[in-house]
C-alpha positions as protocol buffer text, in pm:
chain_id: "A"
residue {
  index: 1
  type: MET
  ca { x: -16 y: -180 z: 1231 }
}
residue {
  index: 2
  type: GLN
  ca { x: -98 y: -68 z: 1555 }
}
residue {
  index: 3
  type: ALA
  ca { x: -439 y: 137 z: 1587 }
}
residue {
  index: 4
  type: ILE
  ca { x: -458 y: 465 z: 1635 }
}
residue {
  index: 5
  type: SER
  ca { x: -675 y: 438 z: 1920 }
}
residue {
  index: 6
  type: ASN
  ca { x: -868 y: 146 z: 2088 }
}
residue {
  index: 7
  type: THR
  ca { x: -1106 y: 143 z: 1809 }
}
residue {
  index: 8
  type: PRO
  ca { x: -1018 y: -183 z: 1650 }
}
residue {
  index: 9
  type: ALA
  ca { x: -803 y: -76 z: 1283 }
}
residue {
  index: 10
  type: ILE
  ca { x: -966 y: -141 z: 946 }
}
residue {
  index: 11
  type: ILE
  ca { x: -742 y: -334 z: 715 }
}
residue {
  index: 12
  type: ASN
  ca { x: -773 y: -375 z: 370 }
}
residue {
  index: 13
  type: THR
  ca { x: -562 y: -546 z: 91 }
}
residue {
  index: 14
  type: ASP
  ca { x: -641 y: -438 z: -325 }
}
residue {
  index: 15
  type: ILE
  ca { x: -454 y: -522 z: -612 }
}
residue {
  index: 16
  type: ILE
  ca { x: -382 y: -252 z: -824 }
}
residue {
  index: 17
  type: ASN
  ca { x: -381 y: -327 z: -1144 }
}
residue {
  index: 18
  type: THR
  ca { x: -535 y: -65 z: -1392 }
}
residue {
  index: 19
  type: ASP
  ca { x: -272 y: 244 z: -1483 }
}
residue {
  index: 20
  type: ALA
  ca { x: -527 y: 449 z: -1348 }
}
residue {
  index: 21
  type: GLU
  ca { x: -558 y: 308 z: -968 }
}
residue {
  index: 22
  type: PHE
  ca { x: -171 y: 348 z: -1058 }
}
residue {
  index: 23
  type: GLN
  ca { x: -168 y: 736 z: -1054 }
}
residue {
  index: 24
  type: ALA
  ca { x: -436 y: 736 z: -823 }
}
residue {
  index: 25
  type: ILE
  ca { x: -222 y: 635 z: -544 }
}
residue {
  index: 26
  type: ARG
  ca { x: 55 y: 883 z: -661 }
}
residue {
  index: 27
  type: ASP
  ca { x: 3 y: 1042 z: -366 }
}
residue {
  index: 28
  type: ASN
  ca { x: 31 y: 801 z: -75 }
}
residue {
  index: 29
  type: TRP
  ca { x: 293 y: 608 z: -200 }
}
residue {
  index: 30
  type: ASN
  ca { x: 529 y: 896 z: -264 }
}
residue {
  index: 31
  type: LYS
  ca { x: 418 y: 898 z: 108 }
}
residue {
  index: 32
  type: LEU
  ca { x: 507 y: 600 z: 279 }
}
residue {
  index: 33
  type: TRP
  ca { x: 820 y: 563 z: 80 }
}
residue {
  index: 34
  type: GLN
  ca { x: 927 y: 916 z: 267 }
}
residue {
  index: 35
  type: GLN
  ca { x: 843 y: 830 z: 569 }
}
residue {
  index: 36
  type: ALA
  ca { x: 973 y: 441 z: 519 }
}
residue {
  index: 37
  type: GLN
  ca { x: 1300 y: 584 z: 404 }
}
residue {
  index: 38
  type: ALA
  ca { x: 1305 y: 350 z: 123 }
}
residue {
  index: 39
  type: PRO
  ca { x: 1587 y: 272 z: -145 }
}
residue {
  index: 40
  type: ILE
  ca { x: 1523 y: 474 z: -441 }
}
residue {
  index: 41
  type: GLY
  ca { x: 1393 y: 135 z: -687 }
}
residue {
  index: 42
  type: LEU
  ca { x: 1075 y: 161 z: -429 }
}
residue {
  index: 43
  type: GLN
  ca { x: 967 y: 530 z: -537 }
}
residue {
  index: 44
  type: TRP
  ca { x: 661 y: 550 z: -736 }
}
residue {
  index: 45
  type: ASP
  ca { x: 868 y: 735 z: -1037 }
}
residue {
  index: 46
  type: TRP
  ca { x: 1042 y: 460 z: -1035 }
}
residue {
  index: 47
  type: ILE
  ca { x: 843 y: 203 z: -1117 }
}
residue {
  index: 48
  type: ALA
  ca { x: 623 y: 383 z: -1335 }
}
residue {
  index: 49
  type: ALA
  ca { x: 930 y: 403 z: -1561 }
}
residue {
  index: 50
  type: VAL
  ca { x: 1018 y: 55 z: -1542 }
}
residue {
  index: 51
  type: HIS
  ca { x: 687 y: -36 z: -1620 }
}
residue {
  index: 52
  type: ALA
  ca { x: 678 y: 227 z: -1923 }
}
residue {
  index: 53
  type: ALA
  ca { x: 1031 y: 20 z: -2027 }
}
residue {
  index: 54
  type: HIS
  ca { x: 862 y: -286 z: -2072 }
}
residue {
  index: 55
  type: GLY
  ca { x: 572 y: -156 z: -2221 }
}
residue {
  index: 56
  type: THR
  ca { x: 241 y: -416 z: -2332 }
}
residue {
  index: 57
  type: ASN
  ca { x: 395 y: -711 z: -2185 }
}
residue {
  index: 58
  type: ARG
  ca { x: 340 y: -612 z: -1843 }
}
residue {
  index: 59
  type: GLN
  ca { x: 56 y: -540 z: -1614 }
}
residue {
  index: 60
  type: HIS
  ca { x: 76 y: -357 z: -1301 }
}
residue {
  index: 61
  type: PHE
  ca { x: -7 y: -570 z: -981 }
}
residue {
  index: 62
  type: HIS
  ca { x: 22 y: -425 z: -654 }
}
residue {
  index: 63
  type: ALA
  ca { x: -53 y: -511 z: -345 }
}
residue {
  index: 64
  type: VAL
  ca { x: -154 y: -272 z: -145 }
}
residue {
  index: 65
  type: VAL
  ca { x: -261 y: -281 z: 256 }
}
residue {
  index: 66
  type: ARG
  ca { x: -493 y: 39 z: 412 }
}
residue {
  index: 67
  type: GLN
  ca { x: -508 y: 153 z: 750 }
}
residue {
  index: 68
  type: ASN
  ca { x: -818 y: 301 z: 823 }
}
residue {
  index: 69
  type: ASP
  ca { x: -799 y: 417 z: 489 }
}
residue {
  index: 70
  type: GLU
  ca { x: -414 y: 510 z: 465 }
}
residue {
  index: 71
  type: VAL
  ca { x: -165 y: 332 z: 244 }
}
residue {
  index: 72
  type: ALA
  ca { x: 19 y: 148 z: 519 }
}
residue {
  index: 73
  type: GLY
  ca { x: 183 y: -96 z: 288 }
}
residue {
  index: 74
  type: ILE
  ca { x: 260 y: -217 z: -93 }
}
residue {
  index: 75
  type: PHE
  ca { x: 451 y: -484 z: -244 }
}
residue {
  index: 76
  type: PRO
  ca { x: 560 y: -296 z: -598 }
}
residue {
  index: 77
  type: ALA
  ca { x: 481 y: -610 z: -838 }
}
residue {
  index: 78
  type: ALA
  ca { x: 330 y: -707 z: -1198 }
}
residue {
  index: 79
  type: LEU
  ca { x: 236 y: -1017 z: -1410 }
}
residue {
  index: 80
  type: GLU
  ca { x: 494 y: -1090 z: -1709 }
}
residue {
  index: 81
  type: ASP
  ca { x: 383 y: -1391 z: -1952 }
}
residue {
  index: 82
  type: GLY
  ca { x: 148 y: -1471 z: -1666 }
}
residue {
  index: 83
  type: LYS
  ca { x: 433 y: -1481 z: -1444 }
}
residue {
  index: 84
  type: LEU
  ca { x: 453 y: -1271 z: -1070 }
}
residue {
  index: 85
  type: ILE
  ca { x: 699 y: -1077 z: -1042 }
}
residue {
  index: 86
  type: GLY
  ca { x: 878 y: -780 z: -883 }
}
residue {
  index: 87
  type: ALA
  ca { x: 783 y: -471 z: -1112 }
}
residue {
  index: 88
  type: GLY
  ca { x: 1196 y: -372 z: -1067 }
}
residue {
  index: 89
  type: MET
  ca { x: 1192 y: -745 z: -1205 }
}
residue {
  index: 90
  type: PRO
  ca { x: 1409 y: -928 z: -1431 }
}
residue {
  index: 91
  type: ARG
  ca { x: 1720 y: -659 z: -1304 }
}
residue {
  index: 92
  type: ALA
  ca { x: 1557 y: -515 z: -980 }
}
residue {
  index: 93
  type: ASP
  ca { x: 1765 y: -187 z: -787 }
}
residue {
  index: 94
  type: SER
  ca { x: 1552 y: -310 z: -518 }
}
residue {
  index: 95
  type: MET
  ca { x: 1297 y: -611 z: -445 }
}
residue {
  index: 96
  type: ASP
  ca { x: 1138 y: -509 z: -151 }
}
residue {
  index: 97
  type: LEU
  ca { x: 781 y: -421 z: 68 }
}
residue {
  index: 98
  type: LEU
  ca { x: 731 y: -43 z: 121 }
}
residue {
  index: 99
  type: CYS
  ca { x: 638 y: 31 z: 456 }
}
residue {
  index: 100
  type: THR
  ca { x: 814 y: 152 z: 795 }
}
residue {
  index: 101
  type: GLU
  ca { x: 991 y: -122 z: 925 }
}
residue {
  index: 102
  type: SER
  ca { x: 791 y: -161 z: 1320 }
}
residue {
  index: 103
  type: ASP
  ca { x: 527 y: -222 z: 999 }
}
residue {
  index: 104
  type: LYS
  ca { x: 686 y: -526 z: 759 }
}
residue {
  index: 105
  type: ALA
  ca { x: 513 y: -874 z: 882 }
}
residue {
  index: 106
  type: SER
  ca { x: 186 y: -759 z: 913 }
}
residue {
  index: 107
  type: VAL
  ca { x: 156 y: -609 z: 628 }
}
residue {
  index: 108
  type: ALA
  ca { x: 378 y: -910 z: 488 }
}
residue {
  index: 109
  type: VAL
  ca { x: 104 y: -1135 z: 611 }
}
residue {
  index: 110
  type: GLU
  ca { x: -148 y: -905 z: 435 }
}
residue {
  index: 111
  type: ILE
  ca { x: -28 y: -938 z: 118 }
}
residue {
  index: 112
  type: LEU
  ca { x: 15 y: -1253 z: 97 }
}
residue {
  index: 113
  type: LYS
  ca { x: -332 y: -1313 z: 229 }
}
residue {
  index: 114
  type: ALA
  ca { x: -427 y: -1115 z: -80 }
}
residue {
  index: 115
  type: PHE
  ca { x: -201 y: -1299 z: -328 }
}
residue {
  index: 116
  type: ALA
  ca { x: -357 y: -1599 z: -217 }
}
residue {
  index: 117
  type: ASP
  ca { x: -686 y: -1538 z: -329 }
}
residue {
  index: 118
  type: ALA
  ca { x: -601 y: -1301 z: -632 }
}
residue {
  index: 119
  type: PRO
  ca { x: -775 y: -1454 z: -955 }
}
């Protein structure tokens, strides 16, 4: 994630774990999906369909990295029976970071930090 100007970037990473938060990020998620030219399995609608198919066994647990309030990366994940899994698991079409190729390393570091700090 490159700073937009000489001003240092403000990086925030949040865990989305409610349906309301998941619904609220839909447009930004799909915008990033298009920018990243990512596989269909990382599109918001795909993740929503997989989540709905699993019903109440599964809780959203998506890590979202923002740089200066812009979504720069997402790791689509879920909690199922107390275990962290990829959002498309157990038969994932794609389990990857959603970000541009140039941001992958820095987004991965931020997401790992967020998971390490999560309850």
